[in-house]
C-alpha positions, 0 to 999 in steps of 0.5 A: 498240457497246461490245461490238464493241471489247472482243470482240477483247481477250477472244480475244487473252487465249487467242491461244496456245490451240487452238480453241474459245475461250470467255471471259467479259467485263465492260465498265466503266462508264467506257468511252466510245462516241460519235459526232462530226459537224459542220454548217455552223455547228459540231460535235456529239457524241452519246454512247451511254448503253447499259449492258451486262451481263457475258456470254460470247463464243465463237470460234476461232483459226486457228493458221496464219493467226492469224485470229480467227473469231467465233461468232455475235457480235452487238451490239445498241444501242438507237437511242434511247439515243444522246444528243446533249445537245439534245432537238431534235437527239436527236428529229431524229437518232432520226427520221433513224435510223428508231428507231420502225421499227428500234429497234436498231443491230446489229453482226455481228462476223465476224473479226479479223486481228492486224497484228503477229507477237508471240504473247504480249501484253506489258503496256503495249504497243499492238497493232493488229488489222483487224476485219471487221464488218457494221453494220445501221443504219436497215434497211440492212446494210454491211460495215465494216473497223475498225482496233482498238488494244489495250492491256493495262493490268493483269492482267485489265484491257484498253483498246481504242480505235478510230475509224471514219468512216461515210457517213450516206448509205450507210445512207440517213440524212438528218438534218433540222433546223428549216427546213433552216437547219443542214446536217449533214455526211454523214461521222460518226465513231464513236469507241470508248474502252473499259475491259474486265475479262476472264476465262475 
C-alpha cells in the first residue's frame, strides 16, 4: 500500500507543468504501513512487510481545476506479507482476507485534488489532498476517499501521511478466533507514514 501515498508527492513536484507528467520514485525502507484494530480484549497492529523497487509513474494535471489524473496507477500488496506479530492471528487474518484465492490487495489510484491554493510547494509546510481510489480486497471492490498530508523535508525527499478507517464487513471480511472467544471490531485503520525519494 505504500505506493498509494507517495504517488501524490511525485506529481506535486511538477504541478506547475502541463501534461503529461512522468516521474521516477523510490520508497525508503524506513517508511511504514500498518493496520490498527481492536478486540473486546485489547488492540492489535499488523505491519506490511512488502518491499517496492524503484519505478516510474505517469499522469496529467488539469491546469484550470488542478485535478491530478493518474494513468493506470495500480498498487498490488501481497496479502500474506501482512504480519500481526502472532502466528495464530496471522493465519486467521490471512484466511479472512482469502489470501489463497486472492493473494493480492489491489489499489487503483484515480485522481487527487489539492485542498490548498498554492502553486509552489514550500519546504517544511504541510499540504493536504483528497485522493480518490478503488480498493480491491478479498475479491470485493469499493471506492475509498483518502486525505493525504504531504511534506517536503529536503530537495528530493518527501514525507506523506494518512489514516483511513475501513469496515471489514464492506469487503465481506469476518476474522475468526479460536472458539470465537475474542471478538474483533469491524473497523480497522490503515495508517501510512512514508519517506519517498523522487526525481524526473
